[in-house]
C-alpha positions in Angstrom: 95.8 98.9 95.0 98.1 95.9 95.2 98.3 93.3 92.4 99.9 89.9 91.9 103.6 90.1 90.9 106.6 87.7 90.8 109.3 88.2 93.3 111.9 90.7 91.8 114.9 89.0 90.2 117.2 91.3 92.1 116.0 89.6 95.4 118.0 86.6 94.4 118.0 84.0 97.2 116.7 86.4 99.7 113.5 85.4 101.4 113.7 81.6 101.0 110.4 81.2 102.7 108.7 83.7 100.4 106.5 82.5 97.5 107.7 83.2 94.0 104.4 85.2 93.5 103.4 87.9 95.9 101.7 91.3 96.0 103.1 94.6 94.6 102.1 98.2 95.3 103.4 100.9 93.0 104.7 103.8 95.0 106.4 107.1 94.2 109.0 108.9 96.3 109.4 112.7 96.3 112.6 114.1 97.8 112.2 117.1 100.2 114.6 119.9 100.8 114.5 119.4 104.6 114.9 115.7 105.3 115.0 114.7 109.0 116.4 111.8 111.0 113.8 110.4 113.4 116.5 109.7 116.0 117.1 113.4 116.3 113.4 114.0 117.3 112.6 111.1 119.6 111.7 113.4 122.5 108.7 114.4 120.4 108.1 111.2 118.5 108.6 108.6 121.3 105.2 109.0 122.9 103.5 108.6 119.5 104.9 105.2 118.9 102.6 102.2 119.3 103.3 99.8 122.2 103.5 96.9 119.7 104.9 96.7 116.2 106.4 100.2 116.2 108.8 100.8 113.3 111.3 102.6 115.5 113.2 101.7 118.7 113.0 104.2 121.6 116.4 105.6 120.5 115.1 106.3 117.0 116.8 103.4 115.2 114.8 101.3 112.9 113.3 98.0 114.1 114.2 95.5 111.4 112.1 92.7 112.8 108.9 94.6 111.8 107.8 93.6 108.4 104.7 95.7 108.0 103.2 98.3 110.4 100.8 101.2 110.5 101.5 104.7 111.7 98.9 106.8 113.6 97.5 110.0 112.1 99.1 111.9 115.1 102.6 110.4 114.2 102.2 111.3 110.6 101.0 114.9 111.5 104.0 115.3 113.7 106.4 114.1 111.0 104.9 116.6 108.6 105.4 119.4 111.1 109.0 118.4 111.7 109.8 118.3 107.9 108.1 121.7 107.3 105.6 123.4 105.0 106.9 121.5 101.9 105.7 118.2 103.4 102.3 119.6 104.2 101.9 120.8 100.6 102.8 117.3 99.4 100.3 115.7 101.8 97.5 118.1 100.8 98.1 117.2 97.1 98.3 113.5 97.8 94.8 112.5 96.8 94.9 114.3 93.5 98.4 112.9 92.7 97.4 109.4 93.6 94.4 109.6 91.2 96.8 110.8 88.5 99.1 107.9 89.2 96.2 105.4 89.0 95.3 106.8 85.6 98.9 106.7 84.3 99.7 103.2 85.7 97.0 100.7 86.5 97.4 97.3 88.1 96.5 95.9 84.6 99.7 97.5 83.3 101.8 95.7 85.9 100.1 92.4 85.1 100.7 92.9 81.4 104.4 93.4 82.0 104.5 90.3 84.1 102.7 88.2 81.5 105.0 89.5 78.8 107.9 88.2 80.9 106.2 84.8 81.1 105.6 84.8 77.4 109.3 85.4 76.7 110.1 82.5 79.0 107.7 80.2 77.0 109.5 81.2 73.8 112.8 80.0 75.3 111.4 76.6 76.4 112.7 73.4 74.7 109.2 72.4 73.4 107.6 72.2 69.9 106.8 75.5 68.3 103.1 74.5 67.9 102.9 74.1 71.7 104.6 77.4 72.3 102.1 79.1 70.0 99.1 77.4 71.8 100.4 78.5 75.2 100.8 82.1 74.1 97.4 82.2 72.3 95.8 80.8 75.4 96.6 84.1 77.2 94.3 85.9 74.9 91.7 83.1 75.1 92.3 81.9 71.6 93.5 78.8 69.8 93.5 75.4 71.4 92.4 76.6 74.8 89.3 78.2 73.4 88.5 75.0 71.4 88.7 73.0 74.6 86.6 75.5 76.6 83.9 75.3 73.9 83.6 71.5 74.7 82.4 72.5 78.2 80.8 75.9 77.9 78.1 77.2 75.5 77.5 80.8 76.4 78.5 83.8 78.6 77.3 83.1 82.1 76.4 86.7 82.7 74.9 88.0 79.4 73.7 84.7 77.9 75.4 85.5 74.5 76.0 82.3 72.7 77.5 83.4 69.4 81.1 82.2 69.5 82.4 85.2 67.5 81.3 87.4 70.4 82.9 85.3 73.1 86.3 85.0 74.7 87.7 82.1 76.6 88.9 83.2 80.1 90.9 81.1 82.5 89.3 80.6 86.0 92.8 80.1 87.4 94.6 83.0 85.9 96.9 82.2 83.0 99.8 83.9 84.8 99.3 81.6 87.8 98.8 78.4 85.8 101.3 75.8 84.7 101.4 74.8 81.0 98.8 72.0 81.4 96.3 74.3 83.1 96.8 77.0 80.5 95.5 74.7 77.9 92.9 72.9 80.0 89.4 73.7 78.7 88.0 72.8 82.1 89.8 75.8 83.5 87.8 78.2 81.5 84.6 80.2 80.9 83.2 81.8 77.7 82.6 85.4 78.3 81.7 88.5 76.3 84.5 91.0 76.0 83.2 93.4 78.7 82.4 90.6 81.2 85.8 89.0 80.4 87.5 92.3 81.3 85.6 92.6 84.6 86.4 89.0 85.5 90.0 89.1 84.5 90.7 92.3 86.5 88.7 91.1 89.5 85.8 93.6 89.4 83.4 90.6 89.5 83.8 87.1 90.7 81.6 84.2 92.0 80.8 82.6 95.3 81.1 78.8 95.4 77.4 78.5 95.0 77.4 80.6 91.8 76.4 83.9 93.4 77.8 86.9 91.5 80.2 89.1 93.5 80.8 92.7 92.6 83.9 94.4 94.0 83.2 97.4 96.2 85.8 99.4 94.1 83.9 98.7 90.9 81.9 101.6 89.3 78.4 100.4 89.6 76.8 102.5 86.8 79.5 101.4 84.4 78.9 97.7 85.3 75.2 98.2 84.7 75.9 99.6 81.2 78.1 96.5 80.6 75.2 94.2 81.5 75.9 93.4 85.1 72.8 93.7 87.4 74.7 95.3 90.3 71.7 95.8 92.5 70.2 92.3 92.0 70.9 88.9 93.4 72.4 87.1 90.4 73.4 83.4 90.3 75.2 82.2 87.2 74.4 78.5 87.8 77.9 77.6 88.7 79.1 76.2 92.1 82.6 75.5 93.2 82.7 72.3 95.2 85.7 70.9 97.1 86.8 67.7 95.5 89.9 65.5 95.6 92.0 68.2 94.0 91.0 70.8 96.5 90.1 74.4 95.6 92.6 77.2 95.6 91.6 80.9 96.0 92.9 83.5 93.7 92.7 87.2 94.5 91.3 89.3 91.7 93.4 92.2 90.4 93.3 95.2 92.5 90.2 94.5 94.5 90.6 91.3 96.5 87.8 89.1 95.2 88.4 85.3 95.2 88.5 83.4 91.9 88.1 79.7 92.7 89.7 76.8 90.8 89.7 73.2 91.7 93.0 72.0 90.5 91.4 70.4 87.4 87.9 71.9 87.7 85.3 70.2 85.6 81.7 70.9 84.5 78.8 68.6 85.3 75.1 68.7 85.3 73.0 66.1 87.1 69.2 66.0 86.6 67.6 68.8 88.5 70.9 70.4 89.4 72.6 73.5 88.3 75.9 73.2 86.4 78.8 72.9 88.8 82.5 73.2 88.7 84.1 70.3 90.6 87.5 68.8 90.9 86.7 65.1 90.7 83.8 64.5 88.3 84.0 63.7 84.6 83.2 66.7 82.4 80.1 66.9 80.4 78.9 69.9 78.3 76.3 72.3 79.4 73.2 71.6 77.4 71.7 74.4 75.2 68.8 76.3 76.5 
C-alpha cells in the first residue's frame, strides 16, 4: 500500500507544482539475466498497447508525458514470455514475496522514519527547549498536548474507557501533517485506548462527518473485534465533522485510504439535545461526564 511521505530531498527544485507531501510505494527490483529492449520487439508488443496513455511510442521509445499508466494482463504476459522462464518464476512467486515484504517493511515503518526526520528538524529550530520538548512529546500523545486534549475529551470514543492512565492523546490531523500550533492544539485531538489509537493512527478505522465509524476493507475484522471494535454493527461515536469558517481538510489514513477529517482548528461543542460535534468555528466546551 502507499503511504504519506515528504518529497525526496534529491528531487531538489524538480516538480515545482508538486506538493511537499505525496504518496510513496515501497518497491523492489530484481535483475534478470535476459533483459530486453521493448523497441526490439514492437512487432509483437505494438498491438497490445492501449490507444490512450500507453507508456511506449509505436517505435518502442518511452512516452515521457505519461505520468502513471496501467498495463494489460496480455501485455504483461507477453513481456514475461519475451524475457524467458526466469521472469515467469519471479511472477509466480510474486504474491508470496510481496507478503514477506509487507512483513519486513510496513507503511508504519516509513512513517516512523519520516517523523524522526521531522523531530530532528524541530531540535534544530531556534525556539525554547521547553517548546521543543512539548512538540516532540506531542507526537507520542503526551505532555502539553495531552493536557489540552483532556480539557475537551473525557473518554475513549470507541471503548468508553475514562481512566486517564489507560488513554493516549491522538491528533485528528496527523502530527506529521500539522504545523507547530496544531501539534499542541487540544482541539485537534481525541483520547483513545492504545489499541484504538493504533487503529486510528494507521488508518484502519476512521469516522464519517456524522460520527459513523468506518472500518477499512483491508483491516482484519476478527482482530478488530478482539480490540473492542464492533465491525459488524453500525457504530456512531457521537462526533460529527461540520464545515465551518476554517473549512475541513481530508487526510488519508495510512495504507488504506480512509479519510480523517480536521477543521483547521476543530473544536468540541455540545448543545442541548445534540451529540458532541467537532466544528471549526464554535467555542470549545468539554464533553460532560456520563
